[in-house]
All heavy atoms as an XYZ file, in Angstrom:
738
protein
N     -10.379     29.207     49.075
C      -9.510     29.731     48.094
C      -9.997     29.360     46.743
O     -10.223     28.193     46.422
C      -8.104     29.125     48.346
C      -7.081     29.586     47.427
S      -5.567     28.799     47.978
C      -4.467     29.721     47.096
N     -10.172     30.325     45.892
C     -10.660     30.063     44.544
C      -9.751     30.731     43.537
O      -9.140     31.764     43.807
C     -12.095     30.560     44.417
O     -12.080     31.968     44.476
N      -9.657     30.109     42.397
C      -8.823     30.694     41.361
C      -9.740     30.961     40.174
O     -10.690     30.222     39.906
C      -7.712     29.727     40.900
O      -8.293     28.522     40.449
C      -6.760     29.458     42.036
N      -9.441     31.990     39.470
C     -10.198     32.291     38.285
C      -9.258     32.220     37.081
O      -8.085     32.525     37.142
C     -10.801     33.726     38.362
O      -9.706     34.643     38.501
C     -11.722     33.837     39.519
N      -9.809     31.757     36.018
C      -9.038     31.645     34.794
C      -9.603     32.638     33.830
O     -10.793     32.671     33.507
C      -9.169     30.210     34.205
C      -8.614     29.192     35.199
C      -8.442     30.116     32.878
C      -8.813     27.786     34.784
N      -8.718     33.480     33.319
C      -9.148     34.463     32.349
C      -8.733     33.995     30.955
O      -7.576     33.682     30.747
C      -8.552     35.840     32.642
O      -7.128     35.702     32.651
C      -9.006     36.365     33.962
N      -9.641     33.879     30.044
C      -9.276     33.425     28.708
C      -8.442     34.447     27.971
O      -8.680     35.661     28.095
C     -10.621     33.203     28.032
C     -11.590     34.056     28.761
C     -11.057     34.134     30.168
N      -7.475     33.991     27.281
C      -6.595     34.860     26.523
C      -6.801     34.544     25.034
O      -6.770     33.403     24.625
C      -5.122     34.591     26.893
C      -4.185     35.475     26.048
C      -4.889     34.841     28.364
N      -7.057     35.572     24.272
C      -7.241     35.375     22.849
C      -5.928     35.619     22.148
O      -5.262     36.648     22.370
C      -8.295     36.323     22.307
C      -9.683     36.024     22.836
C     -10.733     36.946     22.240
O     -10.380     37.820     21.459
N     -11.970     36.697     22.561
N      -5.523     34.651     21.302
C      -4.297     34.802     20.566
C      -4.636     34.761     19.076
O      -5.582     34.129     18.657
C      -3.313     33.680     20.896
O      -3.897     32.435     20.595
C      -2.908     33.715     22.361
N      -3.832     35.416     18.325
C      -3.985     35.390     16.871
C      -3.344     34.133     16.334
O      -2.231     33.761     16.711
C      -3.282     36.613     16.237
C      -3.923     37.938     16.641
C      -5.206     38.197     15.887
O      -5.458     37.569     14.857
N      -6.008     39.057     16.427
N      -4.071     33.464     15.439
C      -3.503     32.260     14.818
C      -2.944     32.671     13.468
O      -3.560     33.377     12.689
C      -4.577     31.174     14.613
O      -5.640     31.731     13.828
C      -5.096     30.689     15.935
N      -1.707     32.240     13.231
C      -1.088     32.554     11.956
C      -1.543     31.556     10.884
O      -1.682     30.376     11.141
C       0.430     32.476     12.122
N      -1.826     32.081      9.696
C      -2.233     31.207      8.637
C      -1.028     30.512      8.039
O      -0.002     31.144      7.787
C      -2.967     32.019      7.575
C      -4.275     32.556      8.063
C      -5.053     33.277      6.934
O      -4.698     33.088      5.752
O      -5.988     33.994      7.262
N      -1.152     29.212      7.830
C      -0.060     28.436      7.249
C      -0.136     28.579      5.715
O      -1.220     28.594      5.154
C      -0.193     26.992      7.653
N       1.018     28.666      5.089
C       0.969     28.738      3.632
C       0.500     27.400      3.025
O       0.922     26.343      3.479
C       2.393     29.045      3.243
C       3.215     28.555      4.408
C       2.342     28.727      5.608
N      -0.356     27.458      2.061
C      -0.874     26.248      1.436
C      -0.052     25.934      0.193
O       0.598     26.805     -0.378
C      -2.320     26.468      1.049
N      -0.065     24.653     -0.179
C       0.632     24.237     -1.393
C      -0.279     24.596     -2.560
O      -1.347     24.057     -2.732
C       0.895     22.751     -1.376
C       1.554     22.225     -2.605
C       2.887     22.532     -2.852
C       0.876     21.420     -3.494
C       3.500     22.057     -3.973
C       1.503     20.966     -4.594
C       2.810     21.284     -4.872
N       0.176     25.540     -3.384
C      -0.636     26.005     -4.490
C       0.113     25.708     -5.782
O       0.678     26.614     -6.398
C      -0.905     27.488     -4.366
C      -1.764     27.844     -3.142
C      -2.024     29.296     -3.081
C      -2.866     29.618     -1.860
N      -3.124     31.058     -1.716
N       0.114     24.480     -6.148
C       0.795     24.096     -7.382
C      -0.212     24.004     -8.525
O      -1.345     23.647     -8.324
C       1.488     22.746     -7.206
N       0.241     24.389     -9.647
C      -0.609     24.250    -10.839
C      -0.539     22.840    -11.336
O       0.237     22.002    -10.862
C      -0.174     25.268    -11.916
C      -0.267     26.688    -11.441
C      -1.691     27.067    -11.177
C      -1.783     28.517    -10.701
N      -3.054     28.859    -10.151
N      -1.300     22.513    -12.331
C      -1.387     21.149    -12.879
C      -0.110     20.526    -13.199
O       0.189     19.383    -12.800
N       0.762     21.167    -13.941
C       2.017     20.560    -14.372
C       2.947     20.341    -13.178
O       3.597     19.298    -13.090
C       2.724     21.451    -15.397
C       2.138     21.359    -16.769
C       2.997     22.095    -17.775
C       2.465     21.938    -19.191
N       3.300     22.607    -20.149
N       3.013     21.263    -12.263
C       3.914     21.120    -11.115
C       3.452     19.958    -10.232
O       4.291     19.157     -9.772
C       3.926     22.395    -10.300
O       4.389     23.481    -11.071
N       2.186     19.872     -9.973
C       1.663     18.797     -9.136
C       1.892     17.422     -9.788
O       2.273     16.452     -9.117
C       0.186     18.987     -8.858
N       1.677     17.340    -11.091
C       1.914     16.067    -11.786
C       3.407     15.703    -11.791
O       3.749     14.539    -11.642
C       1.386     16.156    -13.215
C      -0.111     16.140    -13.294
O      -0.777     15.698    -12.336
N      -0.657     16.662    -14.342
N       4.265     16.704    -11.936
C       5.697     16.437    -11.934
C       6.136     15.905    -10.573
O       6.914     14.965    -10.454
C       6.469     17.706    -12.287
C       7.954     17.492    -12.393
S       8.874     18.974    -12.723
C       8.669     19.844    -11.202
N       5.644     16.503     -9.512
C       6.001     16.076     -8.169
C       5.451     14.668     -7.904
O       6.131     13.818     -7.337
C       5.477     17.078     -7.111
C       6.269     18.372     -7.239
C       5.609     16.522     -5.710
C       5.702     19.521     -6.444
N       4.233     14.399     -8.325
C       3.657     13.071     -8.150
C       4.420     12.039     -8.931
O       4.624     10.903     -8.454
C       2.191     13.096     -8.588
N       4.908     12.351    -10.108
C       5.702     11.409    -10.902
C       7.029     11.104    -10.239
O       7.559      9.995    -10.322
C       5.945     11.963    -12.323
C       4.702     11.945    -13.142
O       3.745     11.235    -12.796
O       4.652     12.697    -14.165
N       7.618     12.103     -9.554
C       8.884     11.848     -8.897
C       8.714     11.001     -7.619
O       9.538     10.194     -7.298
C       9.541     13.184     -8.492
C      10.044     13.948     -9.708
S      11.011     15.445     -9.314
C      10.249     16.171     -7.923
N       7.603     11.200     -6.948
C       7.366     10.488     -5.665
C       6.810      9.082     -5.875
O       7.250      8.119     -5.272
C       6.424     11.333     -4.772
C       6.067     10.559     -3.515
C       7.078     12.610     -4.411
N       5.820      8.966     -6.766
C       5.129      7.709     -6.965
C       5.701      7.061     -8.224
O       5.628      7.616     -9.326
C       3.610      7.912     -7.133
C       3.070      8.635     -5.923
C       2.897      6.589     -7.381
C       1.639      9.103     -6.112
N       6.265      5.835     -8.102
C       6.850      5.213     -9.274
C       5.726      4.729    -10.234
O       4.664      4.326     -9.817
C       7.613      4.041     -8.706
C       6.953      3.720     -7.441
C       6.449      5.047     -6.909
N       6.011      4.786    -11.495
C       5.052      4.338    -12.506
C       5.171      2.825    -12.610
O       6.281      2.278    -12.700
C       5.356      4.964    -13.831
C       5.140      6.458    -13.880
C       3.799      6.772    -14.367
C       3.702      8.285    -14.512
N       2.401      8.711    -14.741
N       4.036      2.137    -12.682
C       4.079      0.707    -12.898
C       4.161      0.470    -14.378
O       3.386      1.039    -15.134
C       2.813      0.073    -12.299
N       5.098     -0.377    -14.797
C       5.207     -0.636    -16.197
C       4.166     -1.625    -16.616
O       3.699     -2.471    -15.842
C       6.592     -1.132    -16.560
C       6.953     -2.477    -15.990
C       8.313     -2.935    -16.449
C       8.578     -4.352    -16.034
N       9.784     -4.871    -16.582
N       3.751     -1.516    -17.866
C       2.723     -2.434    -18.404
C       3.331     -3.769    -18.707
O       4.412     -3.836    -19.286
C       2.125     -1.833    -19.685
C       1.270     -0.612    -19.449
C       0.005     -0.985    -18.822
C      -0.928      0.180    -18.673
N      -2.182     -0.175    -18.104
N       2.659     -4.803    -18.305
C       3.122     -6.154    -18.555
C       2.270     -6.812    -19.604
O       1.081     -6.505    -19.747
C       3.046     -6.997    -17.247
C       3.874     -6.533    -16.069
C       3.591     -7.426    -14.870
C       5.353     -6.542    -16.389
N       2.880     -7.722    -20.338
C       2.081     -8.516    -21.261
C       1.281     -9.527    -20.434
O       1.571     -9.765    -19.262
C       3.014     -9.261    -22.233
O       3.806    -10.184    -21.501
C       3.887     -8.335    -23.011
N       0.219    -10.060    -21.031
C      -0.576    -11.044    -20.231
C       0.266    -12.244    -19.750
O      -0.002    -12.732    -18.663
C      -1.630    -11.494    -21.246
C      -1.766    -10.365    -22.183
C      -0.409     -9.743    -22.282
N       1.264    -12.640    -20.514
C       2.101    -13.767    -20.075
C       2.938    -13.360    -18.887
O       3.093    -14.131    -17.923
C       3.019    -14.222    -21.230
C       2.300    -14.847    -22.392
C       1.738    -13.833    -23.367
O       2.134    -12.662    -23.323
O       0.878    -14.223    -24.192
N       3.494    -12.151    -18.928
C       4.309    -11.680    -17.798
C       3.465    -11.505    -16.553
O       3.883    -11.798    -15.440
C       5.000    -10.368    -18.166
C       6.084    -10.488    -19.179
C       6.607     -9.135    -19.643
O       5.860     -8.152    -19.591
N       7.850     -9.099    -20.062
N       2.244    -11.007    -16.745
C       1.342    -10.817    -15.601
C       0.999    -12.166    -14.958
O       0.951    -12.298    -13.728
C       0.057    -10.086    -16.036
N       0.776    -13.172    -15.820
C       0.464    -14.503    -15.271
C       1.654    -15.048    -14.519
O       1.505    -15.664    -13.450
C       0.085    -15.451    -16.438
C      -0.209    -16.852    -15.981
C      -1.368    -17.147    -15.301
C       0.752    -17.857    -16.185
C      -1.614    -18.427    -14.841
C       0.467    -19.157    -15.745
C      -0.707    -19.439    -15.088
N       2.874    -14.857    -15.051
C       4.062    -15.352    -14.368
C       4.267    -14.632    -13.016
O       4.664    -15.261    -12.040
C       5.307    -15.162    -15.255
C       5.331    -16.114    -16.427
S       6.877    -16.165    -17.362
C       7.195    -14.497    -17.698
N       3.937    -13.345    -12.974
C       4.029    -12.640    -11.707
C       3.039    -13.155    -10.682
O       3.316    -13.273     -9.508
C       3.807    -11.133    -11.917
C       4.974    -10.394    -12.506
C       6.192    -10.358    -11.577
O       5.960    -10.078    -10.367
O       7.295    -10.561    -12.065
N       1.810    -13.472    -11.150
C       0.812    -14.023    -10.217
C       1.276    -15.397     -9.710
O       1.087    -15.692     -8.515
C      -0.552    -14.178    -10.911
C      -1.206    -12.799    -11.141
C      -2.507    -12.931    -11.809
N      -3.477    -13.415    -10.845
C      -4.774    -13.574    -11.138
N      -5.206    -13.289    -12.331
N      -5.599    -14.012    -10.231
N       1.842    -16.244    -10.585
C       2.344    -17.520    -10.123
C       3.478    -17.360     -9.175
O       3.590    -18.077     -8.165
C       2.749    -18.379    -11.348
C       3.463    -19.638    -10.908
C       1.516    -18.721    -12.175
N       4.331    -16.368     -9.386
C       5.449    -16.100     -8.472
C       4.915    -15.635     -7.113
O       5.442    -16.056     -6.059
C       6.374    -15.030     -9.061
N       3.839    -14.871     -7.112
C       3.244    -14.457     -5.841
C       2.613    -15.631     -5.112
O       2.733    -15.739     -3.875
N       1.981    -16.544     -5.854
C       1.404    -17.732     -5.180
C       2.503    -18.594     -4.592
O       2.352    -19.107     -3.473
C       0.618    -18.556     -6.241
C      -0.690    -17.939     -6.619
S      -1.573    -19.077     -7.695
C      -2.216    -17.949     -8.901
N       3.611    -18.778     -5.314
C       4.688    -19.641     -4.770
C       5.374    -18.961     -3.587
O       5.794    -19.657     -2.677
C       5.707    -19.958     -5.875
O       6.348    -18.783     -6.297
N       5.469    -17.638     -3.629
C       6.024    -16.921     -2.473
C       5.165    -17.136     -1.228
O       5.632    -17.370     -0.132
C       6.166    -15.453     -2.810
S       6.744    -14.448     -1.427
N       3.834    -17.026     -1.426
C       2.897    -17.182     -0.297
C       2.956    -18.622      0.215
O       2.838    -18.878      1.445
C       1.483    -16.822     -0.718
N       3.093    -19.602     -0.700
C       3.137    -20.998     -0.268
C       4.416    -21.325      0.495
O       4.410    -22.178      1.406
C       2.994    -21.902     -1.467
N       5.527    -20.692      0.105
C       6.790    -21.048      0.725
C       7.148    -20.218      1.946
O       8.113    -20.520      2.654
C       7.929    -20.923     -0.307
O       8.049    -19.582     -0.711
N       6.396    -19.183      2.245
C       6.683    -18.304      3.392
C       5.874    -18.810      4.597
O       4.650    -18.660      4.602
C       6.355    -16.840      3.073
O       7.026    -16.465      1.874
C       6.756    -15.939      4.220
N       6.538    -19.293      5.637
C       5.788    -19.807      6.767
C       5.350    -18.705      7.728
O       4.284    -18.849      8.358
C       6.781    -20.729      7.473
C       8.112    -20.197      7.101
C       7.964    -19.581      5.729
N       6.068    -17.625      7.789
C       5.736    -16.565      8.761
C       4.878    -15.493      8.118
O       5.196    -14.949      7.065
C       7.051    -15.896      9.241
C       6.798    -14.963     10.427
O       5.714    -15.015     11.024
O       7.737    -14.175     10.741
N       3.730    -15.197      8.754
C       2.769    -14.245      8.189
C       3.300    -12.820      8.247
O       2.942    -11.993      7.400
C       1.431    -14.336      8.949
C       0.749    -15.700      8.815
C       0.441    -16.001      7.365
C      -0.221    -17.336      7.282
N      -0.340    -17.805      5.902
N       4.172    -12.480      9.205
C       4.732    -11.157      9.284
C       5.657    -10.873      8.102
O       5.648     -9.781      7.545
C       5.481    -10.967     10.602
C       4.581    -10.798     11.814
C       3.697     -9.559     11.704
O       4.193     -8.511     11.301
O       2.496     -9.691     12.026
N       6.445    -11.853      7.715
C       7.329    -11.700      6.555
C       6.480    -11.537      5.299
O       6.794    -10.704      4.445
C       8.279    -12.894      6.456
C       9.219    -12.938      7.623
C       9.065    -12.863      5.138
C      10.090    -14.158      7.725
N       5.419    -12.313      5.196
C       4.522    -12.209      4.039
C       3.855    -10.833      4.013
O       3.714    -10.236      2.923
C       3.494    -13.334      4.084
C       2.679    -13.534      2.824
C       3.571    -13.854      1.651
C       1.678    -14.647      3.043
N       3.495    -10.321      5.151
C       2.887     -9.001      5.201
C       3.854     -7.929      4.747
O       3.487     -7.035      3.984
C       2.442     -8.694      6.650
C       1.800     -7.332      6.833
C       1.429     -7.158      8.306
C       0.925     -5.746      8.551
N       0.617     -5.529      9.976
N       5.112     -7.989      5.169
C       6.148     -7.065      4.713
C       6.373     -7.174      3.220
O       6.582     -6.151      2.566
C       7.429     -7.280      5.485
C       7.350     -6.916      6.934
C       8.601     -7.307      7.718
O       9.597     -7.740      7.097
O       8.587     -7.149      8.955
N       6.314     -8.395      2.700
C       6.500     -8.592      1.295
C       5.379     -7.946      0.492
O       5.624     -7.299     -0.515
C       6.567    -10.108      0.969
O       7.638    -10.708      1.724
C       6.815    -10.347     -0.521
N       4.149     -8.097      0.987
C       3.004     -7.473      0.298
C       3.126     -5.963      0.322
O       2.892     -5.329     -0.698
C       1.681     -7.932      0.958
C       0.527     -7.099      0.488
C       1.405     -9.409      0.640
N       3.497     -5.411      1.435
C       3.668     -3.945      1.517
C       4.763     -3.446      0.595
O       4.604     -2.429     -0.100
C       3.949     -3.537      2.967
C       2.794     -3.718      3.946
C       3.241     -3.397      5.372
C       1.611     -2.846      3.573
N       5.891     -4.143      0.551
C       6.988     -3.744     -0.306
C       6.604     -3.838     -1.783
O       6.862     -2.912     -2.553
C       8.206     -4.603     -0.014
C       9.435     -4.239     -0.823
C      10.608     -5.135     -0.606
N      10.330     -6.468     -1.048
C      10.344     -7.553     -0.266
N      10.582     -7.468      1.019
N      10.063     -8.755     -0.761
N       6.014     -4.929     -2.182
C       5.634     -5.132     -3.594
C       4.512     -4.132     -4.039
O       4.509     -3.689     -5.170
C       5.196     -6.586     -3.841
C       6.294     -7.571     -3.596
C       7.458     -7.450     -4.593
O       7.270     -7.033     -5.746
O       8.606     -7.763     -4.168
N       3.616     -3.830     -3.117
C       2.588     -2.842     -3.440
C       3.207     -1.475     -3.628
O       2.839     -0.746     -4.543
C       1.529     -2.817     -2.321
O       0.972     -4.112     -2.165
C       0.416     -1.842     -2.696
N       4.143     -1.118     -2.763
C       4.803      0.181     -2.888
C       5.577      0.286     -4.171
O       5.722      1.386     -4.747
C       5.714      0.419     -1.675
N       6.132     -0.818     -4.651
C       6.895     -0.824     -5.894
C       5.993     -0.865     -7.128
O       6.478     -0.696     -8.232
C       7.881     -1.981     -5.921
C       9.033     -1.892     -4.916
C       9.816     -3.188     -4.908
C       9.905     -0.723     -5.231
N       4.717     -1.162     -6.943
C       3.804     -1.205     -8.073
C       3.680     -2.545     -8.713
O       3.180     -2.673     -9.807
N       4.048     -3.622     -8.018
C       3.948     -4.980     -8.566
C       2.641     -5.585     -8.129
O       2.596     -6.479     -7.296
C       5.114     -5.823     -8.096
C       6.453     -5.269     -8.501
N       7.584     -5.505     -7.802
C       6.806     -4.426     -9.528
C       8.607     -4.870     -8.362
N       8.140     -4.213     -9.397
N       1.552     -5.156     -8.731
C       0.217     -5.527     -8.278
C      -0.129     -6.974     -8.675
O      -0.911     -7.600     -7.989
C      -0.819     -4.570     -8.796
C      -0.566     -3.152     -8.329
C      -0.299     -2.127     -9.209
C      -0.611     -2.836     -6.977
C      -0.045     -0.834     -8.784
C      -0.379     -1.579     -6.546
C      -0.088     -0.540     -7.429
N       0.403     -7.475     -9.771
C       0.118     -8.842    -10.173
C       0.732     -9.838     -9.178
O       0.132    -10.878     -8.874
C       0.640     -9.125    -11.598
C      -0.150     -8.342    -12.617
O      -1.388     -8.420    -12.588
O       0.465     -7.669    -13.451
N       1.888     -9.514     -8.663
C       2.523    -10.346     -7.658
C       1.628    -10.408     -6.393
O       1.410    -11.498     -5.867
C       3.915     -9.773     -7.300
C       4.741    -10.637     -6.426
C       5.503    -11.665     -6.909
C       4.733    -10.442     -5.034
C       6.284    -12.468     -6.098
C       5.499    -11.243     -4.227
C       6.285    -12.215     -4.727
N       1.111     -9.284     -5.997
C       0.251     -9.217     -4.836
C      -1.079     -9.947     -5.092
O      -1.609    -10.606     -4.194
C       0.006     -7.763     -4.416
C      -0.971     -7.657     -3.250
C       1.315     -7.090     -4.051
N      -1.594     -9.863     -6.325
C      -2.812    -10.617     -6.651
C      -2.598    -12.118     -6.491
O      -3.485    -12.845     -6.026
C      -3.225    -10.313     -8.080
C      -3.892     -9.002     -8.255
C      -4.297     -8.823     -9.734
C      -4.786     -7.406     -9.992
N      -5.126     -7.219    -11.416
N      -1.397    -12.606     -6.875
C      -1.072    -14.009     -6.685
C      -1.035    -14.446     -5.224
O      -1.553    -15.492     -4.853
N      -0.444    -13.569     -4.397
C      -0.439    -13.842     -2.930
C      -1.852    -13.887     -2.402
O      -2.237    -14.809     -1.661
C       0.400    -12.773     -2.215
C       1.860    -12.933     -2.571
C       0.226    -12.899     -0.695
C       2.774    -11.873     -2.002
N      -2.689    -12.913     -2.780
C      -4.047    -12.849     -2.284
C      -4.865    -14.061     -2.761
O      -5.671    -14.647     -1.996
C      -4.735    -11.595     -2.743
C      -4.228    -10.382     -1.991
O      -3.680    -10.495     -0.880
N      -4.391     -9.205     -2.583
N      -4.639    -14.496     -4.004
C      -5.355    -15.659     -4.555
C      -4.990    -16.892     -3.761
O      -5.857    -17.683     -3.394
C      -5.033    -15.799     -6.027
C      -5.829    -16.886     -6.697
C      -5.559    -16.937     -8.227
O      -5.122    -15.891     -8.752
O      -5.770    -17.997     -8.783
N      -3.691    -17.099     -3.486
C      -3.268    -18.257     -2.743
C      -3.852    -18.265     -1.325
O      -4.332    -19.279     -0.846
C      -1.732    -18.330     -2.667
C      -1.256    -19.488     -1.799
C      -1.220    -20.785     -2.328
C      -0.899    -19.316     -0.469
C      -0.824    -21.851     -1.558
C      -0.503    -20.390      0.313
C      -0.465    -21.632     -0.239
O      -0.089    -22.691      0.537
N      -3.799    -17.113     -0.668
C      -4.338    -17.034      0.690
C      -5.846    -17.244      0.728
O      -6.362    -17.898      1.640
C      -3.972    -15.677      1.314
C      -2.487    -15.459      1.597
C      -2.245    -14.029      2.115
C      -1.950    -16.472      2.511
N      -6.550    -16.752     -0.272
C      -7.996    -16.970     -0.306
C      -8.325    -18.404     -0.556
O      -9.240    -18.960      0.113
C      -8.605    -16.111     -1.427
N      -7.587    -19.098     -1.428
C      -7.859    -20.529     -1.696
C      -7.528    -21.366     -0.490
O      -8.268    -22.303     -0.157
C      -7.065    -20.983     -2.928
C      -7.645    -20.458     -4.207
O      -8.781    -20.030     -4.249
N      -6.819    -20.449     -5.250
N      -6.415    -21.091      0.181
C      -6.025    -21.883      1.333
C      -6.978    -21.639      2.520
O      -7.277    -22.552      3.261
C      -4.589    -21.602      1.744
O      -4.439    -20.283      2.201
N      -7.463    -20.412      2.636
C      -8.456    -20.091      3.715
C      -9.747    -20.839      3.445
O     -10.379    -21.335      4.375
C      -8.666    -18.617      3.843
N     -10.183    -20.885      2.194
C     -11.410    -21.623      1.858
C     -11.261    -23.095      2.130
O     -12.180    -23.745      2.647
C     -11.764    -21.352      0.376
N     -10.102    -23.694      1.786
C      -9.887    -25.096      2.014
C      -9.860    -25.391      3.523
O     -10.430    -26.392      3.974
C      -8.557    -25.554      1.371
C      -8.652    -25.593     -0.113
C      -7.285    -25.966     -0.682
C      -7.293    -25.896     -2.164
N      -5.939    -26.178     -2.733
N      -9.225    -24.530      4.287
C      -9.158    -24.730      5.753
C     -10.484    -24.531      6.402
O     -10.771    -25.143      7.416
C      -8.093    -23.834      6.352
C      -6.675    -24.185      5.968
O      -6.440    -25.298      5.557
N      -5.786    -23.235      6.082
N     -11.304    -23.654      5.836
C     -12.659    -23.455      6.399
C     -13.557    -24.678      6.284
O     -14.362    -24.935      7.160
N     -13.398    -25.412      5.191
C     -14.243    -26.614      4.996
C     -13.699    -27.788      5.762
O     -14.465    -28.750      6.001
C     -14.290    -26.966      3.528
C     -15.185    -26.072      2.713
C     -14.683    -25.233      1.741
C     -16.554    -25.993      2.990
C     -15.517    -24.386      0.996
C     -17.362    -25.168      2.294
C     -16.867    -24.362      1.291
O     -17.700    -23.514      0.592
N     -12.479    -27.793      6.213
C     -11.934    -28.927      6.962
C     -12.494    -29.025      8.365
O     -12.592    -30.074      8.950
C     -10.389    -28.813      7.052
C      -9.691    -29.113      5.774
C      -8.208    -29.047      5.942
C      -7.491    -29.353      4.654
N      -6.041    -29.228      4.804
N     -12.929    -27.886      8.932
C     -13.388    -27.873     10.293
C     -14.769    -28.384     10.460
O     -15.555    -28.758      9.902
C     -13.314    -26.467     10.886
C     -11.876    -26.050     11.014
C     -11.794    -24.639     11.572
C     -10.366    -24.219     11.680
N     -10.198    -22.913     12.212
């Protein structure tokens, strides 16, 4: 007993593409992506220090990961730089202990 398969050709429908002009695309991007406000150098330093203290006081790495994702989505990049700086320094110190 043998079966044969006959190929069937179907027409594929074309999906409509998003064809926005420059102003429309920028307006949509501005609504979706929040603008990060400019900080003074003093404020940026305080945000980095706050990030370092958050990383030092958070024992669970999953909570710290969620914090980094949330702060990055909000546009608080100096806070995230502080967390990364603390983690890099502590990893370097722990690497030399072994």
